[in-house]
C-alpha positions in Angstrom: 79.2 83.6 104.4 79.2 81.5 101.2 77.1 78.4 100.8 80.1 76.2 101.4 80.7 77.9 104.7 77.3 77.2 106.2 76.8 74.7 109.0 74.6 72.5 106.8 77.3 72.4 104.1 79.8 71.2 106.7 77.4 68.6 108.0 76.6 67.4 104.5 80.3 67.0 103.8 80.6 64.8 106.8 77.6 62.7 105.8 78.9 62.4 102.3 82.3 61.2 103.5 80.7 58.6 105.8 77.9 57.4 103.4 80.4 56.9 100.6 81.7 53.9 102.6 78.3 52.4 103.3 78.1 50.4 100.0 80.7 48.2 101.5 78.4 47.2 104.3 77.2 43.6 104.2 73.6 44.4 103.3 74.5 46.6 100.3 77.3 44.4 99.0 74.7 41.5 99.0 72.2 43.7 97.2 74.9 44.6 94.6 76.0 41.1 93.8 72.7 39.4 94.4 73.9 37.2 97.3 72.0 38.8 100.1 69.8 36.3 102.0 66.2 37.4 101.2 65.3 36.9 104.9 67.8 39.6 105.8 66.4 42.0 103.3 62.8 41.2 104.3 63.7 42.1 107.9 65.3 45.3 106.7 62.3 46.3 104.7 59.9 45.6 107.6 62.1 47.7 109.9 62.4 50.5 107.3 58.6 50.6 107.1 58.4 51.2 110.8 61.1 53.8 110.6 59.2 55.6 107.8 56.1 55.8 109.8 58.0 57.3 112.6 59.7 59.7 110.2 56.3 61.1 109.4 55.9 61.9 113.1 59.2 63.8 113.0 58.0 66.0 110.2 54.8 66.6 112.0 56.8 67.5 115.1 58.8 69.9 113.0 55.7 71.5 111.6 54.3 72.0 115.1 57.5 73.6 116.5 58.8 75.5 113.5 58.2 79.0 112.1 55.4 79.7 109.7 57.8 79.7 106.8 58.4 76.0 107.2 54.9 74.9 108.1 53.7 73.9 104.7 56.9 72.1 103.8 56.9 70.0 106.9 53.2 69.2 106.7 53.5 68.2 103.1 56.4 65.9 103.9 54.6 64.2 106.8 51.5 63.7 104.5 53.7 62.6 101.6 55.2 59.7 103.6 51.7 58.3 104.2 50.2 59.2 100.8 53.2 58.2 98.6 56.3 56.9 100.3 54.8 54.1 102.3 52.7 52.8 99.4 55.8 52.9 97.2 57.7 51.0 99.9 55.1 48.3 100.1 55.0 48.0 96.4 58.7 47.6 96.0 58.8 45.1 98.9 56.3 42.8 97.1 58.8 40.1 96.0 60.1 39.6 99.5 57.0 38.6 101.4 57.1 41.3 104.1 54.6 41.2 106.9 54.3 44.9 107.8 51.1 44.6 109.9 52.8 42.4 112.5 56.3 43.9 112.3 57.8 45.0 115.6 60.8 47.3 116.1 64.2 45.5 116.3 66.6 46.6 119.0 68.5 48.6 116.4 65.4 50.3 115.2 64.1 51.0 118.7 67.4 52.6 119.6 67.3 54.8 116.6 63.7 56.0 117.4 64.6 56.5 121.1 67.5 58.7 119.9 65.0 60.9 118.0 62.7 60.9 121.0 65.5 62.2 123.2 65.6 65.2 121.0 61.9 65.9 120.9 62.2 69.2 122.6 65.2 70.3 120.5 64.0 71.2 117.0 67.5 72.2 115.7 69.1 69.0 116.9 66.3 67.0 115.4 66.9 68.6 112.0 70.6 67.7 112.3 69.9 64.1 113.5 67.7 63.5 110.4 70.6 64.2 107.9 72.2 60.7 108.0 69.0 59.1 106.8 67.7 61.9 104.7 70.9 62.6 102.8 73.1 59.6 103.6 70.6 57.1 102.2 70.6 58.8 98.8 74.4 59.1 98.7 75.0 55.4 99.6 72.5 54.0 97.2 73.7 56.2 94.3 77.0 54.4 94.6 75.5 50.9 94.6 75.8 49.1 91.2 73.5 46.1 91.1 74.9 43.3 88.9 71.5 42.1 87.7 69.5 45.2 86.4 66.3 43.1 86.4 66.4 42.0 90.0 64.0 43.3 92.7 67.1 44.7 94.4 67.8 46.9 91.4 64.3 48.3 91.4 64.6 49.3 95.1 68.1 50.9 94.6 66.8 52.8 91.6 63.9 54.4 93.5 66.1 55.7 96.3 69.1 56.8 94.2 67.1 58.7 91.6 67.9 62.2 92.9 64.3 63.0 93.4 65.0 63.9 97.0 67.5 66.7 96.5 64.9 69.5 96.6 63.7 68.2 100.0 67.3 67.9 101.3 68.1 71.5 100.1 65.1 72.8 102.0 66.1 70.8 105.1 69.5 72.3 105.0 68.0 75.8 104.9 66.1 75.0 108.0 69.3 73.8 109.7 71.1 77.0 108.8 68.2 79.1 110.2 68.1 77.1 113.5 69.9 78.0 116.7 72.5 75.3 117.1 76.3 75.7 117.4 78.7 73.7 115.3 80.0 71.6 118.2 76.6 70.5 119.3 75.6 69.8 115.7 78.6 67.6 115.1 77.9 65.6 118.2 74.3 65.0 117.3 75.3 64.1 113.7 77.9 61.6 115.0 75.2 59.8 117.0 72.8 59.8 114.1 75.5 58.3 111.8 76.2 55.6 114.3 72.5 54.7 114.5 72.2 54.7 110.7 75.0 52.2 110.3 73.5 50.0 113.0 70.2 50.2 111.2 71.9 49.0 107.9 73.7 46.2 109.6 70.8 44.7 111.5 69.8 41.1 111.0 66.6 39.2 112.0 66.8 37.6 115.4 66.1 34.1 113.9 69.4 34.3 111.9 71.4 35.8 114.8 70.3 32.8 116.9 71.2 30.3 114.3 
């Protein structure tokens, strides 16, 4: 079996196809042309903060349930989210006045986290479910061209489209290919993950929805 025949390669192709359309989503078109309401982006960043904290739990769960070969990798990623990623997220969010300490999960965020919780006893499915965020995020932001290179939006896009995450994604795909999950099940899980990821991108603060 060649690398392009692996299950992870098939799943990555699906994510690439879907994520290549995400730059046309309202949030990212607003980021690109600078017209996005700062309140929408502030809400998104607060929800992403909550999501990142949960993502650390996912890697800790993978560390606890996985083989010894993956233990150090998963533990390092869980620690890295708290030691590096969250601090960087807070720093990049500075211009938008986020209130992380009081942020509560939106319905879209909670639905996404509940989806992961439903897979808590299924390590292989969890690995697949993480791909839309883990890989799709990088694909989508690498295609976003911000009109004003000096804007706060441009700095945020630059961080997450830098390609620094590819080693982590490659290792993640290796874990998927070593896991016990058939292609049909993997495709179904991936489809649900992609749907939640799009809903996460498209969410708006309740105050604007009610207006």
